N, C-alpha and C positions, 0 to 999 in steps of 0.2 A: 669478586661479584659483580654482575650484570647487574650496570646502574638503568634504573626504568626508565620508559620512555614518557613523557610528556606531552600527552594525547589530548586536544582541541576539538571536540566535534562540535559543529556550526549546522543547525536544521531549523527547518519548521517546524511546527507543533503539532501536528493531528493529523489525520489518518492514517496511510501506511506508512510513511514514513518516520510519521514520532512512533509507531510499532517497530520498526527497522531500527530505529536507535534507541529502546528498549532494551530489542535483542543484543544490541553491543553492549552496553553499560551492565546489564547481569550477564553476561556471557563472556566478555574480554578477560582474560587471563590479567589478574591483579595484582601478580607477582612481576611482571612485564610492564605494565601500564599503570599511569597513573590519568584519570582521566575527566573531564572538564568539558562543559554543555554549556552553549547560548543556543538558549533556546526563542525564537523568534517569530513572528504572525501571530494570528489570533493563540489566545489558551496557553501562552508561552509563561506566565507566570504560574499557573495550576500545573506544566507542566516541567517547568523547574523545580516545584515543591515538590512533585513526585517523585522525580530522578532523584533529589536528594535524599527523601525521609525513606524511600524504598529501597532503594541500590545503594545510596550511600556515596553518590558522587560530588560534588562539588557543580553545581547547575545556579545559571542566571537566566534573566530573558530581557529582551529586548524590544519593544514596540513596532510593529513591521506591519504595514498592508501587503500580503504577498501576491495581491492580484492586481492593481495599479501602480504606479512610477507617479511616487511622489517624490519631488527633487530635495526639498526639506528635512523631510522626517526619513529618508534614505541616505542623504549628504550624514545625517545625525547618526544614525545607526553604522555607516563608512567609519566615520571618527571613533567613536565608541570602538569599533573593533580593530581598528589600526591602533589606538592607543592601550588596548587591553592587550594585545599579542607583541607589542613592543616592550611592556610593563614585566608579562609572564614570563617571556622565553620559551613556548612550547618547540618542543621536537619535530610534530609533525602536525600538520589538520588534516579534520577529516569534513566535508563540508557535503550537505545533502539538500537537493532542490534548488532550481533552476535559481531563483532571485538570492537565495543565501548562499546560496555559491557563487556566485558571481562578486555578492557586494567583499566576501571575503577574502576572493582570490584578487582582488583590486586591494584591499585593506594589508595583504600580505605584503605587495609589491616592497622588493630591497630589504625585506629582513631574513631571506635564505632562510627560512621556513618550507619546508617541501609539504605541498599542499595536494591532497587528494579528492576525487568529486567526485561526487555519486548523482547522477541528474534523476535518477526514480523518473524518467518519462521527459525526454526532452521536452520545451516548451515548444518548439517544432512540429509535433508530432502529427501523426496520422489525423487528419480534420483539420487542423489550423488553417486557415484561409493563406493562400501564396504569398503575397507581398509580407503579409506579418510572419511566415515561418520565415520566409528569407531574412528580414532584420533582425529576427531574434537569433536564427543562427549566423548574422553576422557579429551577434554580442558574443554568442558561444565562442565563436570562432579565435576572438580576439582574445576572450577569457584562457582558452584553449594552452594558451603561448606561455599562460603562470601557474600553467596545474601542472603537477609531476605524472598523476597517471588518473585517468577516468575508468571509473569502476562502473561498468554495465551491468544491470542486474537478469539483462537478455539480453541476446544475440542481435535480435531485431532493433534494439536499441542500437546499439555498435551498428551495425549497417545502416542504419539512417543516419546517423551523425557524419558517417564519413563521407555519406553521398551527399549529404551539406559541405563537407569539406571541414569539419571540426576535429583535428588534432589528425594524429597520423596514426596508423594501425597499430603501431609498436607500444603507444603511448594508453592502449586501451586493454581491460582485463576483465574478462565476462564472468561476473562471479553471480550464480542464483543465487535467488532469496532461500534460505533455510528457516525451518520451524522449530520449536519444539513440540514436539504432538501429545505429551503426556494429559496437557491441561485438557486437551478435546477428548482423552478418553476417558475421562473419569466415570465412574458411576453414578446418574442423577436421577431423580423422581421426575421421569417424563410428564407422568398424568398430573402430577402436582404442579411441575413449571405451565404446563398447558391451562390450568384450572386459575393461575394467577391471573393468564392476561384473556380469561373468557372464552376456552377452544374447549369442546369436549374432547373426551380423553380419546374417542375413537375416529378422530376427524383426520383427516390426512393435513400437514402443513406444507403448503410452499411459502422459504423464506429468502432474504438475502440481508446483506450485511452491509451500508454505506452511507453517502452523503445523500441527501435529498437535494440534488443539482447536479448540474451536466458537468460531466458525461455519466452518471448513470441512469437517464432517463425514466425518472419516479412515475411520469406521466404511463408510460408503456409500460409499467409491471402494473396500475391499475387496468390498464386495455387487456392486458394478458389474464388479469383475474375476472375480470371480466367475460370473456372466451372459455375460462376453464368453468368458471360458475356457471354457464348455461349446459355443460352437459356432465358436470361432477359439483351440484352444489352442494355437497356435503365438506367441499374442500374450505381450508382457511390461509388465510395470507400474511406473513409477518414482514415486517421491514423496521431493522433496528438502525437508528443513524436520526440524524437531523440536518436540516441543510436550509436556504434560500427556497426550495420548491415546495416544503412538507404544504401550503398554507392549498397550494394550486391544487397540488397530490387529495389531499382529503377533500376538496371540494368537487375535484371529478370520481370519486369513490362515491361521495354522498349524490352526486348528479344519475351515478350509474345505478344507486340502490345499492353497494357493497359495504354501506359503514357498518354491518354486522359481522361480516366477512374477513376485512381487510384490519387488519391489527398495526398500527403505528407506534412504535413502543419507545420514539426518541432514544435517546443517548443509553447506554446498559453496560454493567459495571459485569455482567452474566453471560458476553457473547460466549464461551466456548461451552457454556452449556444451553444456551438456544438453540444451534447448529445441532444438539441430538434431538430436538421438536421435529428438525423439517424433516421431511418425506423426500423434499429434492430440494436444491440450494439453485437461483437461478439469478446471474447475472448478465445486464440488459444492456452492456457500457457501451460506448460507441466507440470509446479508444481506452486502451491501460498499456501497464510496462508490463509489470509482472505481477498480478494480483494476489496480494496476500490473502484475501479471504478464501479465492480459489483453493488455496491451500489449505487452508483451514478445514475446508471442508471438508477437500480430501482426508485429511488427518481424523476428521470425526466420523467418516464413513457412512458418508450424504451423497446421494447421487449429484451431478453437474449439470446443468444445461446452462450455455452464456450463448451470447451473441458472438458472431466471430468480428476477432481484430488482431492486430501482430502480436499483443500481449496473449490475449487467450487462446489462442492457434499455435503459440509454441509449448503451453502447456497441456493445452487439450487436443488429443486425438477422439474424432469422433468416432463410437465403438470400441474405441477399448478401456479408455478411462475416462469418457465423459461423452456429453453430445455438441456439437455446435451448430448454429443455425444463423442464417443472414442476419445483418444488424437491418433494425425498423420493421422487419417480417413477423409480426405480430401470431398471424396464424402459423406461422412453419414453429414458433417459440410455444405457443397453446399446445399443437400436436405434439411435440418432443415431450414435453412435459406431461402429456397425458399417457404418451406409451412408456415414461418409466414409471407412472403411479398403476400402470396396466399390467407390465412384465414384469413381475419381481424377480425375477430369474436372471435377466440383463440389467436391470438396477444393480443386484447384489455384486453380478461380474464387474462392470464397471467402478464397484464402492471396491473390491478385492485388490485390483489390478492399481487404481489410484494409492491406496492406501502403501501396497506396495513400495512405489514410487517414492512417496512421503519417508518410509521408511530408509529406503535406500540411495535416492537423489537428493532431495531436499530436506536436509537434515540441517539444522544448527551448526552443528560440531565443523563440517564440510564450510558453511560460511564462514565460519569464525575464523577457523585455524586459517583461509586462504587469504582474508585480509590480513588477518596476525601477520601472515607472512611479507604482505607489499611492506606494513608499516615497518617491519624489523628490516626489511631494505631500504628504504626511503626515511628513516629518521636519520636525525642530523647528530643525533646525540650516538650514534653508532657509527659516524663515518670517519 
């Protein structure tokens, strides 16, 4: 009988990375793996509780500020991780996101435990100031020495890292994010959901999901809403998510007279259902690795308009499965959305192509099987 592999997942606890981790703990073969998760950064305590209660894995949290370097707290996290992995003796570690990934790789030095690292967008991504990008890349370059495999979610992520000299080509594997499309295709009461957020049943809805923070550009979302409102005053706008720019975005929507048109929903537990009330999904990000929300919109049968960056450009081909517009070009975004609302045949064609990709390319099964193969190849218990 094959001995089970003791897998430790170390990750931040919010956003797309948290969603990715939930996919792992819910989908990996439990006949092959015993899973433990260390939940770092904000929401860590709540995330650990969710993983334990809903998915039945062992999970615990350590307080870590993922936005700032704090020598005292970061050293404490490092020591806790180092002590834990030496006591538990895992067969393989899978680290997610830059700071958790760096800390656990340093903690694992000398243990012989292979570490797999998924950056989910390197911290020297497009838009990072030059000097900062090179400094961060130096840390990644050093940490790559102690990394068994770097799993990029997109080809552009791998290519960017290699340009900065992080690792070698053979150290990388590109495994596209996959999703389970079923929750996004359940029958729902669209008019009922609209009613709960004060949107008339016959009003078109432009929506997005994400943090109210850079790089998502919520203020641009308000400006786009203002542009659409001038030509289609019956359209409503929805943002599901919270973040540090929430007050500023709400203030701007008030100043532009859009209080009754833009609905700021905060964190929601019914996001799969929310997608279904959207007539168009928009993403105005400055940068993305491989945005989950676009895959979710694809699965939901919602036409997508997004700003062009490395991540969205690898997912969307304009005119085939969605539309890309230049970053910061509010009018181009307004025009693209208006075209989606006006040309229903085009919108339906984009949706059909996107849904086909979800069913044939971006599947959860493909992603999980690819990761399981790497785990099986690298785990110490099998060597």
